Every structure is written in structure tokens, then in C-alpha cells.
C-alpha positions as MATLAB code, in Angstrom:
seq = 'MSKWDKTFKKDHTVNHRKINFTNRFGINLCADMYWPKNTLKPLPSLAVCGPFGAVKEQASGLYAQTMATKGYLCLAFDPSFTGESWGYPRNVASPDINTEDYQAAIDFLSSNDYVDDKRIGIIGICGWGGIAVNAAAIDTRIKATVAITMYDMSRVNANGYFDLENNPKDRLAKKVKLNHKRNEDYRNKTYELAGGVSDQIADNDPDFVKDYYNYYKTARGYHERSLNSNKGWNTTSALSFINTPMMAYCDEIERAVLLIQGEKAHSLYFSQDTFKRMNGDNKELLIVPSATHTDLYDRTDIIPFDKIDDFFKKYL';
ca = [
      -0.843  -18.524  -28.270;
       0.562  -17.089  -31.523;
      -0.018  -13.389  -30.811;
       2.154  -11.654  -28.221;
      -0.375   -9.376  -26.488;
       1.917   -7.685  -23.943;
       3.016   -4.055  -23.664;
       6.646   -5.198  -23.464;
       8.869   -7.149  -25.822;
       9.107  -10.922  -25.587;
      12.372  -12.248  -24.183;
      13.242  -15.413  -26.096;
      15.558  -16.675  -23.350;
      12.546  -17.634  -21.212;
       9.581  -19.939  -21.673;
       6.026  -18.584  -21.536;
       2.736  -20.376  -20.996;
      -0.832  -19.397  -20.113;
      -2.190  -21.164  -17.031;
      -5.276  -21.135  -14.790;
      -5.875  -21.789  -11.098;
      -8.839  -21.353   -8.753;
      -8.990  -19.400   -5.499;
     -11.029  -20.371   -2.445;
     -13.886  -18.129   -3.498;
     -14.284  -20.401   -6.529;
     -12.956  -17.818   -8.991;
     -10.839  -19.051  -11.873;
      -7.715  -16.905  -12.200;
      -5.732  -16.556  -15.421;
      -1.981  -16.057  -15.430;
       1.131  -15.973  -17.578;
       3.921  -18.234  -16.376;
       7.530  -17.421  -17.252;
      10.562  -19.578  -16.517;
      14.126  -19.759  -17.838;
      14.997  -22.085  -20.678;
      17.555  -24.868  -20.229;
      17.500  -24.753  -16.458;
      17.434  -27.392  -13.770;
      14.412  -27.750  -11.512;
      13.216  -27.109   -8.865;
      13.309  -23.312   -9.114;
      12.670  -20.477   -6.680;
       9.337  -18.940   -7.600;
       7.558  -15.556   -7.535;
       3.874  -14.588   -7.787;
       3.516  -11.101   -9.290;
       0.537   -8.749   -9.527;
      -0.270   -5.094  -10.110;
      -0.515   -2.207  -10.602;
      -3.988   -1.548   -9.227;
      -6.260   -1.415  -12.274;
      -3.715   -2.993  -14.610;
      -3.521   -6.448  -16.176;
      -0.818   -9.091  -16.420;
       0.089   -7.951  -19.912;
       1.417   -4.691  -18.465;
       3.892   -4.085  -15.611;
       3.453   -7.351  -13.696;
       4.245   -9.353  -16.807;
       7.353   -7.268  -17.413;
       8.538   -7.939  -13.851;
       7.739  -11.638  -14.149;
       9.546  -12.079  -17.455;
      12.569  -10.091  -16.257;
      12.881  -12.100  -13.051;
      12.569  -15.306  -15.082;
      15.736  -14.294  -16.932;
      17.424  -14.296  -13.518;
      16.452  -17.879  -12.722;
      12.951  -17.744  -11.204;
       9.693  -19.358  -12.233;
       7.274  -16.430  -12.204;
       3.508  -16.160  -12.283;
       1.934  -12.846  -13.375;
      -1.795  -13.137  -12.699;
      -4.957  -11.121  -13.273;
      -6.842  -10.466  -10.021;
     -10.382  -11.746   -9.535;
     -13.026   -9.894  -11.586;
     -10.432   -8.295  -13.904;
      -8.546   -8.996  -17.109;
      -8.904  -12.577  -18.279;
      -9.733  -13.875  -14.805;
     -13.292  -14.810  -14.010;
     -15.773  -13.385  -11.525;
     -18.903  -11.255  -11.762;
     -19.614   -8.368  -11.491;
     -16.620   -7.211  -13.455;
     -14.042   -4.648  -12.357;
     -14.497   -5.160   -8.610;
     -11.707   -5.006   -6.023;
     -11.791   -6.537   -2.546;
      -9.112   -6.521    0.182;
     -10.200  -10.009    1.234;
     -10.617  -11.680   -2.155;
      -7.520  -10.035   -3.619;
      -5.385  -11.171   -0.688;
      -6.755  -14.659   -1.321;
      -5.700  -14.290   -4.971;
      -2.072  -14.176   -3.811;
      -2.608  -17.155   -1.529;
      -4.218  -19.111   -4.376;
      -1.169  -18.329   -6.511;
       0.997  -19.765   -3.715;
      -1.220  -22.877   -3.693;
      -0.590  -23.347   -7.402;
       3.147  -22.715   -7.201;
       3.586  -24.999   -4.193;
       2.231  -27.945   -6.188;
       4.203  -27.238   -9.362;
       6.901  -29.797  -10.125;
       9.261  -27.080  -11.344;
       9.020  -25.103   -8.085;
      10.918  -25.449   -4.828;
       7.996  -24.943   -2.438;
      10.363  -23.754    0.295;
      11.485  -20.817   -1.863;
       8.390  -18.843   -2.860;
       8.172  -15.059   -2.804;
       5.790  -12.399   -4.093;
       6.024   -9.056   -5.870;
       3.260   -6.451   -5.699;
       3.156   -3.231   -7.681;
       1.211   -0.061   -6.755;
      -2.016   -1.030   -4.923;
      -0.951   -4.623   -5.175;
       2.136   -3.715   -3.187;
      -0.112   -3.073   -0.203;
      -2.100   -6.237   -0.872;
       1.184   -8.156   -1.068;
       2.170   -6.861    2.377;
      -1.232   -7.959    3.677;
      -0.729  -11.405    2.132;
       2.723  -11.662    3.738;
       1.142  -10.902    7.104;
      -1.181  -13.914    6.845;
       0.611  -16.479    4.653;
       3.738  -17.962    6.240;
       4.556  -19.837    3.035;
       5.666  -16.504    1.542;
       9.363  -16.331    2.399;
      10.075  -12.854    1.001;
       8.005   -9.937   -0.296;
       8.853   -7.024   -2.584;
       6.383   -4.122   -2.782;
       7.059   -1.701   -5.626;
       5.766    1.903   -5.589;
       3.240    0.748   -2.985;
      -0.231    2.128   -2.361;
      -2.120    1.381    0.849;
      -5.562    1.101   -0.763;
      -7.355    1.028    2.600;
      -5.750    4.288    3.647;
      -6.254    6.168    0.394;
      -9.913    5.127    0.171;
     -10.633    5.983    3.802;
      -8.563    9.157    4.066;
      -8.133   10.421    0.512;
      -4.822   11.289   -1.101;
      -2.227   12.563    1.360;
      -4.797   12.005    4.175;
      -6.637   15.214    3.240;
     -10.017   13.581    4.000;
      -8.993   11.932    7.265;
     -12.028   12.839    9.354;
     -15.368   11.148   10.161;
     -17.403   13.810    8.340;
     -15.644   13.229    5.012;
     -15.805    9.450    5.403;
     -19.520    9.578    6.173;
     -20.194   11.679    3.080;
     -18.219    9.219    0.978;
     -20.076    6.219    2.422;
     -23.478    7.851    1.915;
     -22.640    8.597   -1.722;
     -21.345    5.103   -2.463;
     -24.216    3.316   -0.758;
     -26.662    5.486   -2.690;
     -24.860    4.296   -5.813;
     -25.408    0.682   -4.698;
     -29.174    1.395   -4.658;
     -28.981    2.849   -8.155;
     -26.956   -0.101   -9.444;
     -29.451   -2.573   -8.020;
     -32.431   -0.759   -9.525;
     -30.687   -0.408  -12.882;
     -29.489   -4.013  -12.842;
     -26.028   -2.857  -13.813;
     -22.809   -1.735  -12.134;
     -21.621    1.753  -12.963;
     -17.931    2.106  -13.713;
     -15.983    4.996  -12.265;
     -13.940    5.628  -15.402;
     -10.274    4.890  -15.855;
      -7.507    7.394  -16.438;
      -8.932   10.426  -18.237;
      -8.654   10.557  -22.008;
      -7.458   14.133  -21.722;
      -5.238   15.970  -19.273;
      -5.038   19.652  -18.424;
      -1.975   21.758  -17.747;
      -3.029   22.209  -14.120;
      -3.559   18.509  -13.420;
      -1.221   17.065  -10.755;
       1.988   15.581  -12.111;
       1.016   12.066  -11.010;
      -2.210   12.296  -13.049;
      -0.131   13.210  -16.090;
       2.177   10.295  -15.319;
      -0.765    7.895  -15.235;
      -1.989    9.249  -18.576;
       1.443    8.821  -20.134;
       1.477    5.171  -19.089;
      -2.101    3.931  -19.414;
      -3.332    6.034  -22.329;
      -0.406    5.887  -24.716;
       1.284    3.129  -26.684;
       3.757    2.847  -23.805;
       1.331    0.990  -21.540;
      -2.196    0.925  -23.000;
      -3.941   -2.444  -23.011;
      -7.483   -3.223  -24.108;
      -8.252   -5.216  -20.951;
      -6.731   -2.766  -18.484;
      -9.253   -1.025  -16.235;
      -7.154    2.110  -15.959;
      -6.663    2.246  -19.729;
     -10.431    2.081  -20.271;
     -13.591    2.416  -18.149;
     -12.161    1.854  -14.685;
     -13.315    0.116  -11.532;
     -16.852   -0.570  -10.390;
     -17.720    2.726   -8.643;
     -18.630    1.098   -5.326;
     -15.432   -0.978   -5.008;
     -13.960    1.614   -2.653;
     -16.477    0.707    0.079;
     -14.824   -2.578    1.017;
     -11.474   -0.864    1.626;
     -12.708    2.039    3.781;
     -13.080    0.052    7.003;
     -10.610   -2.762    6.242;
      -7.155   -1.523    7.287;
      -4.830   -3.861    5.401;
      -1.661   -2.706    7.149;
      -3.052   -3.625   10.593;
      -0.619   -6.514   11.129;
       2.368   -5.458    9.044;
       4.391   -5.168   12.262;
       3.968   -8.933   12.791;
       5.613  -10.000    9.518;
       8.703  -11.966   10.498;
       9.884  -12.777    6.979;
      11.819  -10.412    4.735;
      10.192   -7.401    3.074;
      11.709   -4.952    0.592;
       9.770   -1.746   -0.123;
      10.874    0.144   -3.241;
       9.674    3.652   -3.997;
      10.565    6.522   -6.278;
      12.018    9.659   -4.725;
       9.480   11.776   -6.637;
       6.563    9.344   -6.330;
       3.356   10.797   -4.887;
       2.908    7.398   -3.199;
       6.210    7.570   -1.298;
       4.526    8.272    2.049;
       2.695    4.924    1.983;
       5.960    2.969    1.984;
       7.711    5.300    4.415;
       4.948    4.966    7.006;
       4.599    1.203    6.513;
       8.346    0.699    6.862;
       8.374    2.600   10.169;
       5.913    0.064   11.577;
       7.833   -3.034   10.517;
      10.151   -4.953   12.800;
      13.365   -6.868   12.219;
      16.635   -6.346   10.394;
      15.266   -8.139    7.299;
      13.084   -5.153    6.334;
      14.350   -2.511    3.916;
      13.086    0.662    2.231;
      14.879    1.498   -1.021;
      14.191    4.896   -2.586;
      15.119    5.203   -6.263;
      16.581    8.661   -6.973;
      14.445   10.980   -9.141;
      11.919    8.214   -9.969;
       8.190    8.895  -10.127;
       5.447    6.410   -9.283;
       4.953    5.154  -12.844;
       8.671    5.115  -13.649;
       8.811    1.913  -11.608;
       6.139    0.311  -13.797;
       8.321   -0.131  -16.867;
      11.490    1.978  -16.827;
      13.898   -0.928  -17.009;
      16.815    1.489  -16.974;
      16.027    2.544  -13.397;
      13.997   -0.334  -11.899;
      16.505   -2.000   -9.517;
      16.083   -5.545  -10.818;
      19.562   -6.555   -9.652;
      18.711   -5.406   -6.126;
      15.434   -7.349   -6.249;
      17.335  -10.422   -7.427;
      19.918  -10.059   -4.645;
      17.104   -9.712   -2.089;
      15.334  -12.871   -3.199;
      18.580  -14.821   -3.500;
      19.331  -13.894    0.107;
      15.949  -14.699    1.607;
      14.470  -17.463   -0.554;
];
């Protein structure tokens, strides 16, 4: 590929290649693979995904390339139904299929000649932080997990932001509305999109909405294939998360987990509550002073990459 289509600068100390692999739902996933030049194999390896509604050319690619400079073979992949990955209808999320996406990435890495299959970890950003924790709870091949600025997508869809809709009446209203939309989509033979981050923001919008705008809608992070930068998710995607609590077995994860959140992130409570449920002295919650949710997408001056490297070196 001659054109560099990422939102971050290319690091010429690492190799880059486009690859494909297939998950067990038969969906072909597209990924960018990064690995250090002039290095001996086999390498420790990381599968990276997120944020929720982003593509591999944004934050996950930045994390993958940066960790490759530290000696890892890294795979930044587009989830099923998004970006360059296959699957129809487009712009759909699923707690089951997206967890499988991580496991399919582990399948691919485990069979790669450049990878030490005993030293594979994962990184998840935003909503993919929660999906990464769910993958770690089921896939024992994952030796260590880092969840950055994590969202619990089951919780936020079922209960609303900050649990302000955590009652059966609100959930019923939400389910009625979304299932009515399914009827409309079927009759119209199309799938309505919910809209990505708004093209305009108001002075009284919450700070985190402004933060999303400043990432997804400006030259800083905009990408033509990003859902959040454009028309958003399929409106009815939220249904599959409402009654699928992804954190149900996070207390059973025996392998190492590092949760990283910003001190000023609106999503901080997701990681704090998840961390309280985890067991073992190989679990850690790191709070980055003064950082917001989106600061940990691309602010390389404050993202604790050295800490992430130390964590994986210890546990992989």
C-alpha cells in the first residue's frame, strides 16, 4: 500500500503489512500488522482494537505501532461489520461476535511464525476495553489484558450513562422503541444509522461530548471509515447489549489485567467498579492524572506506554 491512511504518523523503525483472517462466524476481518525491524523471532504479540465506533487507522493503530517499537508484533483490527472488515448489515455491534473477533485474532497470532504463542496479550480501548475483559474471561490463551479508558457497553446500554436509566421502566421503553425500529428497518429493507458524533456542538453540551467532537470530527482523529466520524452505528445495535452483561465473569479472570483510566474521564466509574470485582494481586487500576477519556486515544505525551510495556514484559 503506497498511501499511508492513518491519523498518526508512520514510524519507520517498524514494519507494516495489511493482513486478513476469518472468525468463527465466517466474517473476514482486516487488520494492520506492525512489528519491529531487525529483530529476532519469535516475538511477544498483542491484538489491539477500539475505540468503540473507531477503525484501525485511528487509536488502535497508534497503540499497535507504538508497542511494536517496544518489541511486540501487534495486530490492530477492524471489528466485524465495520471499517474494512466484512459482514452485512454494516455498522453492527455484538457482544458475542465482537468477543469472537478477539479470539479469532488470537487464532491468527498463535499460528504466525513470528509469534511466541505462549506470550499473547490484548489491548482494548473504550468500548473495546470492556470487550477485551470479556475475551480474557473466556480465552485462556490471553496471558495479559490492558483495557484503556474502558466502557462497559452492556451497562451503558442497559442503564444509560452514569446508571441514570437503571430501572425496568426505562429499559422497557428503550426495548419497545428499538424493536419498533427493527420493524421499520425490515419494511424499508434498510438499516437506519443512529448518527455518529454530531457535526456541531453547543456550549451547554457535556464536556465528554465536546471531547468526542474534538477527536472524531477534526483533523486530529477524523477518518472516512470511522463510524463515529460519520453516520454512526446501526440504530438497533444496542439491543444485543442490554441483556448481555459482559462483566459477569470478570471475577474469574486468573491472568493479569491492567485497567487504565483518566482522572477526568466520564468513563472512570466503569473501570473502578470492574476493578473492585476482580481477584488476585495481578490486577491493577492506573488512573492518569488530569486525563480525559479521549486524551488516552492519542495523547502520546500522557498515555503510559512505558507502564503498558512493563506490564506486558512482566506477564507475557
